[in-house]
Each structure stands twice: as C-alpha cells, then as structure tokens.
VEXDREN-2710 file (C-alpha; in Angstrom, 1 decimal):
% VEXDREN-2710
k/r/px/py/pz
1/UNK/-15.1/80.8/-65.7
2/UNK/-17.9/81.9/-63.2
3/UNK/-19.1/79.7/-60.4
4/UNK/-22.4/79.3/-58.7
5/UNK/-23.5/78.0/-55.4
6/UNK/-25.1/74.5/-55.6
7/UNK/-28.4/74.7/-53.8
8/UNK/-28.1/74.9/-50.0
9/UNK/-24.7/73.2/-50.0
10/UNK/-21.4/74.9/-49.6
11/UNK/-20.2/73.7/-53.0
12/UNK/-19.3/76.2/-55.7
13/UNK/-19.6/74.6/-59.2
14/UNK/-18.5/76.0/-62.5
15/UNK/-21.3/77.4/-64.7
16/UNK/-20.2/74.9/-67.4
17/UNK/-19.5/71.4/-66.3
18/UNK/-18.3/68.3/-68.1
19/UNK/-20.4/65.2/-68.4
20/UNK/-19.6/61.6/-69.5
21/UNK/-22.9/60.2/-70.6
22/UNK/-22.4/59.2/-74.2
23/UNK/-18.7/60.1/-74.6
24/UNK/-16.4/58.7/-71.9
25/UNK/-18.6/55.5/-71.4
26/UNK/-17.2/54.1/-74.6
27/UNK/-17.9/56.6/-77.4
28/UNK/-14.6/58.3/-77.1
29/UNK/-11.2/56.5/-76.8
30/UNK/-9.1/56.9/-73.7
31/UNK/-6.6/59.4/-75.0
32/UNK/-9.3/61.8/-76.1
33/UNK/-11.1/61.3/-72.7
34/UNK/-8.0/62.3/-70.9
35/UNK/-7.4/65.3/-73.2
36/UNK/-10.9/66.5/-72.8
37/UNK/-10.8/66.2/-69.0
38/UNK/-7.5/68.0/-68.7
39/UNK/-8.9/70.7/-71.0
40/UNK/-11.7/71.1/-68.5
41/UNK/-9.3/71.8/-65.8
42/UNK/-7.4/74.3/-68.0
43/UNK/-10.8/76.0/-68.8
44/UNK/-11.7/76.5/-65.1
45/UNK/-14.3/73.7/-65.1
46/UNK/-14.4/72.1/-61.6
47/UNK/-17.6/70.1/-61.8
48/UNK/-17.6/66.6/-63.3
49/UNK/-20.8/64.6/-63.7
50/UNK/-21.0/60.8/-64.3
51/UNK/-23.2/57.8/-63.4
52/UNK/-22.6/54.2/-62.6
53/UNK/-24.7/53.1/-65.6
54/UNK/-22.6/55.0/-68.2
55/UNK/-21.0/52.1/-69.9
56/UNK/-21.9/50.0/-66.8
57/UNK/-19.0/51.5/-65.0
58/UNK/-16.7/52.4/-67.9
59/UNK/-17.1/56.2/-67.5
60/UNK/-16.5/56.1/-63.8
61/UNK/-13.4/53.9/-64.3
62/UNK/-12.1/56.3/-67.0
63/UNK/-12.4/59.3/-64.7
64/UNK/-11.2/57.4/-61.7
65/UNK/-7.8/56.9/-63.5
66/UNK/-7.7/60.5/-64.7
67/UNK/-9.2/62.5/-61.8
68/UNK/-7.2/60.7/-59.2
69/UNK/-4.1/62.4/-60.5
70/UNK/-5.5/65.7/-59.4
71/UNK/-5.9/67.0/-55.8
72/UNK/-9.3/65.8/-54.5
73/UNK/-10.2/69.3/-53.4
74/UNK/-9.7/70.7/-56.9
75/UNK/-12.9/69.3/-58.4
76/UNK/-16.5/68.5/-57.5
77/UNK/-17.5/65.0/-58.4
78/UNK/-21.0/63.8/-59.0
79/UNK/-22.3/60.3/-59.9
80/UNK/-25.7/58.6/-59.9
81/UNK/-27.5/55.4/-58.9
82/UNK/-30.6/53.6/-60.3
83/UNK/-29.7/52.3/-63.7
84/UNK/-29.3/48.7/-64.6
85/UNK/-25.8/47.4/-63.8
86/UNK/-26.7/43.7/-64.3
87/UNK/-29.7/41.5/-64.8
88/UNK/-30.3/41.7/-61.0
89/UNK/-28.7/45.0/-60.0
90/UNK/-30.7/48.2/-60.5
91/UNK/-33.0/50.6/-58.7
92/UNK/-33.1/52.4/-55.4
93/UNK/-33.6/49.8/-52.7
94/UNK/-31.4/50.1/-49.6
95/UNK/-29.4/47.1/-50.7
96/UNK/-28.7/48.5/-54.1
97/UNK/-27.8/51.9/-53.0
98/UNK/-25.3/50.4/-50.4
99/UNK/-23.8/48.1/-53.1
100/UNK/-23.6/50.7/-55.9
101/UNK/-22.1/53.5/-53.9
102/UNK/-19.2/51.3/-52.8
103/UNK/-18.7/50.1/-56.4
104/UNK/-18.8/53.7/-57.8
105/UNK/-16.2/54.8/-55.2
106/UNK/-13.9/52.0/-56.2
107/UNK/-14.1/52.8/-59.8
108/UNK/-13.7/56.5/-59.2
109/UNK/-10.7/55.9/-56.9
110/UNK/-11.9/58.1/-54.1
111/UNK/-13.4/57.7/-50.7
112/UNK/-16.3/60.1/-51.4
113/UNK/-18.3/61.9/-54.1
114/UNK/-19.5/65.4/-53.6
115/UNK/-22.9/64.8/-55.0
116/UNK/-24.8/61.4/-55.2
117/UNK/-27.9/61.5/-57.3
118/UNK/-30.9/59.3/-57.8
119/UNK/-30.8/58.9/-61.5
120/UNK/-34.6/58.3/-61.7
121/UNK/-37.3/57.7/-59.2
122/UNK/-37.9/54.0/-58.3
123/UNK/-41.6/53.4/-58.1
124/UNK/-41.1/49.8/-57.0
125/UNK/-39.4/50.8/-53.7
126/UNK/-41.0/52.7/-50.8
127/UNK/-39.7/56.2/-50.9
128/UNK/-38.9/56.0/-47.1
129/UNK/-36.4/53.2/-47.8
130/UNK/-34.7/55.1/-50.7
131/UNK/-34.4/58.3/-48.6
132/UNK/-33.0/56.5/-45.6
133/UNK/-30.5/54.7/-47.7
134/UNK/-29.3/57.8/-49.4
135/UNK/-29.0/59.7/-46.2
136/UNK/-27.0/56.7/-44.8
137/UNK/-24.6/57.3/-47.7
138/UNK/-24.1/60.8/-46.5
139/UNK/-23.8/59.8/-42.8
140/UNK/-21.1/57.3/-43.7
141/UNK/-19.1/60.0/-45.4
142/UNK/-19.3/58.5/-48.8
143/UNK/-21.2/61.4/-50.3
144/UNK/-21.3/65.0/-49.2
145/UNK/-24.7/65.9/-50.6
146/UNK/-27.7/64.3/-52.5
147/UNK/-29.5/65.2/-55.6
148/UNK/-32.0/63.6/-58.1
149/UNK/-32.6/63.5/-61.8
150/UNK/-35.9/63.7/-63.6
151/UNK/-38.2/63.2/-60.7
152/UNK/-41.7/64.4/-61.1
153/UNK/-43.0/67.3/-59.0
154/UNK/-45.1/64.7/-57.0
155/UNK/-42.0/62.7/-56.2
156/UNK/-40.0/65.7/-55.3
157/UNK/-42.6/66.9/-53.0
158/UNK/-43.1/63.5/-51.4
159/UNK/-39.4/63.4/-50.6
160/UNK/-39.4/67.0/-49.1
161/UNK/-42.5/66.1/-47.0
162/UNK/-40.7/63.2/-45.5
163/UNK/-37.1/64.5/-45.2
164/UNK/-37.3/68.2/-45.3
165/UNK/-35.9/70.7/-47.8
166/UNK/-32.3/70.0/-46.7
167/UNK/-32.3/66.5/-48.1
168/UNK/-31.5/67.5/-51.7
169/UNK/-29.3/70.2/-53.1
170/UNK/-29.7/69.5/-56.8
171/UNK/-32.1/68.5/-59.5
172/UNK/-30.8/67.3/-62.9
173/UNK/-33.3/67.7/-65.7
174/UNK/-33.0/67.9/-69.4
175/UNK/-33.1/71.6/-70.3
176/UNK/-32.3/73.6/-73.4
177/UNK/-33.8/76.2/-75.8
178/UNK/-35.6/73.3/-77.5
179/UNK/-36.6/71.4/-74.2
180/UNK/-38.0/73.9/-71.7
181/UNK/-40.4/71.5/-69.8
182/UNK/-38.8/71.8/-66.3
183/UNK/-39.4/75.6/-66.2
184/UNK/-43.1/75.0/-65.6
185/UNK/-43.0/73.0/-62.3
186/UNK/-39.6/71.6/-61.4
187/UNK/-37.7/74.9/-61.4
188/UNK/-40.1/76.8/-59.0
189/UNK/-40.7/73.8/-56.7
190/UNK/-36.9/73.3/-56.4
191/UNK/-36.1/77.0/-55.9
192/UNK/-38.6/77.2/-53.1
193/UNK/-36.7/74.5/-51.3
194/UNK/-33.1/75.5/-51.9
195/UNK/-32.5/73.0/-54.8
196/UNK/-30.4/74.1/-57.8
197/UNK/-30.7/72.8/-61.3
198/UNK/-27.7/71.1/-63.0
199/UNK/-29.1/70.6/-66.5
200/UNK/-28.2/67.9/-69.0
201/UNK/-28.3/68.2/-72.8
202/UNK/-28.2/72.1/-72.8
203/UNK/-27.1/71.9/-76.4
204/UNK/-29.8/69.3/-77.3
205/UNK/-27.1/66.7/-78.0
206/UNK/-25.4/69.0/-80.4
207/UNK/-28.4/70.1/-82.4
208/UNK/-28.0/73.6/-81.0
209/UNK/-24.5/73.9/-82.4
210/UNK/-26.0/74.2/-85.9
211/UNK/-24.0/71.2/-87.2
212/UNK/-27.1/69.4/-88.3
213/UNK/-28.9/71.0/-91.2
214/UNK/-32.5/70.5/-92.3
215/UNK/-32.6/68.0/-95.2
216/UNK/-28.9/67.4/-95.1
217/UNK/-27.1/64.1/-94.2
218/UNK/-25.8/63.7/-90.7
219/UNK/-22.1/64.7/-90.6
220/UNK/-19.7/61.7/-90.5
221/UNK/-17.8/63.2/-87.5
222/UNK/-20.9/64.0/-85.4
223/UNK/-22.3/62.3/-82.3
224/UNK/-25.4/61.1/-84.2
225/UNK/-23.2/59.3/-86.8
226/UNK/-21.8/57.2/-84.0
227/UNK/-23.7/54.0/-82.9
228/UNK/-22.2/54.4/-79.4
229/UNK/-23.5/58.0/-79.0
230/UNK/-26.7/58.3/-80.9
231/UNK/-29.0/56.4/-78.5
232/UNK/-31.2/59.4/-77.7
233/UNK/-31.2/61.4/-80.9
234/UNK/-34.9/61.0/-81.4
235/UNK/-35.5/63.3/-78.4
236/UNK/-34.1/66.2/-80.4
237/UNK/-33.4/65.4/-84.0
238/UNK/-36.4/66.5/-86.1
239/UNK/-37.0/69.0/-88.9
240/UNK/-38.9/71.5/-86.8
241/UNK/-36.0/71.7/-84.3
242/UNK/-33.4/72.0/-87.1
243/UNK/-35.3/74.7/-88.8
244/UNK/-35.7/76.7/-85.6
245/UNK/-32.0/76.4/-85.0
246/UNK/-31.3/77.9/-88.4
247/UNK/-33.5/80.9/-87.4
248/UNK/-31.1/81.4/-84.5
249/UNK/-28.1/81.8/-86.7
250/UNK/-28.5/85.6/-87.5
251/UNK/-29.1/86.3/-83.8
252/UNK/-25.9/84.6/-82.8
253/UNK/-24.0/86.4/-85.7
254/UNK/-25.3/89.8/-84.6
255/UNK/-24.0/89.2/-81.1
256/UNK/-20.7/87.8/-82.5
257/UNK/-21.4/84.5/-80.7
258/UNK/-21.3/80.9/-81.8
259/UNK/-24.7/79.1/-81.7
260/UNK/-23.4/76.9/-78.9
261/UNK/-22.3/79.9/-76.8
262/UNK/-25.7/81.5/-77.5
263/UNK/-27.5/78.3/-76.4
264/UNK/-25.5/77.8/-73.2
265/UNK/-25.8/81.5/-72.3
266/UNK/-29.6/81.2/-72.7
267/UNK/-29.6/78.3/-70.2
268/UNK/-27.4/80.1/-67.8
269/UNK/-29.7/83.2/-67.9
270/UNK/-31.8/81.3/-65.3
271/UNK/-30.6/81.9/-61.7
272/UNK/-32.0/78.5/-60.8
273/UNK/-29.4/76.8/-62.9
274/UNK/-26.1/76.2/-61.1
275/UNK/-24.3/74.5/-64.0
276/UNK/-24.9/73.3/-67.6
277/UNK/-23.5/69.8/-68.2
278/UNK/-21.8/69.6/-71.6
279/UNK/-20.3/66.7/-73.4
280/UNK/-17.2/66.8/-75.5
281/UNK/-15.2/64.4/-77.7
282/UNK/-12.4/66.9/-78.5
283/UNK/-10.5/69.4/-76.2
284/UNK/-11.4/72.4/-78.4
285/UNK/-15.1/71.7/-77.8
286/UNK/-14.4/71.9/-74.0
287/UNK/-12.8/75.3/-74.4
288/UNK/-15.5/76.5/-76.8
289/UNK/-18.3/75.5/-74.4
290/UNK/-16.5/77.1/-71.4
291/UNK/-16.6/80.5/-73.2
292/UNK/-20.3/80.7/-72.5
293/UNK/-19.7/81.4/-68.8
294/UNK/-20.0/85.0/-68.2
295/UNK/-22.0/85.8/-71.4
296/UNK/-25.1/87.8/-70.4
297/UNK/-27.9/88.1/-73.0
298/UNK/-29.9/91.3/-73.2
299/UNK/-33.6/91.4/-72.9
300/UNK/-33.8/92.3/-76.6
301/UNK/-31.7/89.2/-77.5
302/UNK/-33.9/87.0/-75.4
303/UNK/-37.0/88.4/-77.1
304/UNK/-35.4/87.7/-80.5
305/UNK/-34.6/84.1/-79.4
306/UNK/-38.2/83.5/-78.3
307/UNK/-39.5/84.8/-81.6
308/UNK/-37.1/82.6/-83.6
309/UNK/-38.0/79.5/-81.6
310/UNK/-41.8/80.1/-81.9
311/UNK/-43.9/77.1/-80.7
312/UNK/-41.2/74.5/-81.5
313/UNK/-39.8/74.0/-77.9
314/UNK/-41.3/71.5/-75.5
315/UNK/-42.7/73.7/-72.7
316/UNK/-45.3/71.6/-71.0
317/UNK/-44.4/69.3/-68.1
318/UNK/-43.2/66.1/-69.8
319/UNK/-42.1/62.8/-68.4
320/UNK/-38.4/62.1/-69.0
321/UNK/-37.1/59.1/-70.7
322/UNK/-37.2/56.1/-68.3
323/UNK/-39.1/58.1/-65.7
324/UNK/-42.5/56.9/-64.2
325/UNK/-45.2/58.6/-62.4
326/UNK/-46.2/57.6/-58.9
327/UNK/-44.9/57.2/-55.4
328/UNK/-44.8/54.0/-53.3
329/UNK/-45.0/54.4/-49.5
330/UNK/-44.4/51.8/-46.8
331/UNK/-47.9/52.2/-45.6
332/UNK/-49.3/51.0/-48.9
333/UNK/-47.0/47.9/-49.2
END
C-alpha cells in the first residue's frame, strides 16, 4: 500500500481507503462489517471515511465498536456533518455543528476525528457562521483538520476568501472513469490552495467492476439488488455506461488487471487525488481493491481507456446530488 499526503495537513493516508456509506450503515451485517474493517488493516489501509447521516449514526456506531479496539494512532478517521439526523437536526448552523460533532465522537468512541467534513454546503446559513463553527471544532481538539464534500467552486472560493487556504485540507467529490466532472473546476481550484481530493464512488458503485452487463438482469448478490444499498444506482446504471465498461475489458485483460484495479489505478493517476474511497461487503473485496495501490498506467493505456470510454463520461461541471448553488453571507441576512 502506498500513502499520500492529505492536502496541507501532516496526515498520510492510504491510496485506497474504506468507506461506510451504503454498507456499514445497515446494508451489511455486523460480522461482515468487522471482517471487512479488519481486512482493511491487513491490507495496509489506514483511512476510514464515514458520516453521521449514514444510517443516522449506525455506521459510526459500528466503526466505534470495531476501531476502538485498535490504537488510535494506527488509523486516520474521517466523518461528516450536514445530513438530516432527525426532523429538526440537519445543516451547518453553529448549533448543529456543535451538537453533531459531540454525537459523532460518542458513537465513534474517540475524543477526536482526524478529518471533519461538511457533507454539503448549507445555503440557508451564513458561510461565516459555518466556518467559525467548524474552526471551533478544531480549536477544541475535536477534529484535527477540516474538509468539504461536493461544494461548488463558488462556495469553495467564498470559504477561501474568508478563512484562507489553510482552512480546508480535503475535498470529497464523486469521481471515476464514468464521472469526471470535478476535473474541470474543483480539481484545479483545490490544488491551487493545498486541498487534496478524497474521491467517492471511484468504481461507480460497482459498475466499473464489470459485474453488471448490458441487457442482463442485476446479479442477486450485488449492491444494486439490495434495497438498502441501491439508493443511488440511477447516477451510474445505464446502458451507455455498461457498454463503455465492456469496451474496457480487453484493455484490462491485456494489462493482466481486473476491471476494478484498472478503474482505481485510473483515478489514482491524478496527483490531486490523495485517496480513493471504496466500499466492500466482503473481505476479499477489500484486498482486491487494495491491489490497485502502486499500479501505474502507461500513457498508451490511458489513451486506450479514453478511446474506449468515448463521450460517455460526465465531464462538464455538474451539481452533485443534494447540492445547491449559492452562498449566503451575514451581510445579506
């Protein structure tokens, strides 16, 4: 496993990380959650990404029980705030951030997280209030560093203008062979300000493993066959994507790589990316994903991949699910 520096922080994170979005929030039973997490340690993965809203605390609780058995300095732990935790609890107000960080730490059984991320931008709260509250979390020692997920360039720049480039060390966008949207604006803006990318859905929720075939039924043992884990399949599951993936098969075969390894290595070709967040419901998937670390694709292979993908990937700046345009300032309230 190779490791990369996370933005301007002193954190070194594994190129492949383990996430808990659709799996350990209820899609996977406790024994397999534990087995996958332990497999991550065995594979050299040291970066674990979760969020308070995943299962409304269930994912954090699961990892709190498992990770607390490991030395705290043996892993880098990230969680997020913004999502709806109850009918009245959501967003990035100062009160919510103060409440949710304490709740997350209780569930995670730790006194701090290494990375605290704004899961989306809150257009209903002045950005000054949000930034001050997030910085308070760091000042109080409850988080070491701050990040954001799926903010627009305008929102990122507004935060940088107010708090300086040191305020954030990470950005978490969706990014894969099939979803290349953040390359256009978010990558260069972040890089210019010392902010690394930790990308979600680098395998397009499993589509880039080749398990889903054009015109074929969804496999019974796949994520999209599970009501608990198929909530975002419409983002990536369509005939054009499935046909593009099949065109990648001979390229992977020629390189003696699995499709998943090819897809993860493609993501990691970008120096802006510190880590690719992968999900897993079985330990062997964790080990298979980890094999992508250290795989370098040649310029010829990258050209072949571009030709196989054609015009299928999303490349234009695209608003993420649940994201909203705009920035509210105190002066406009």
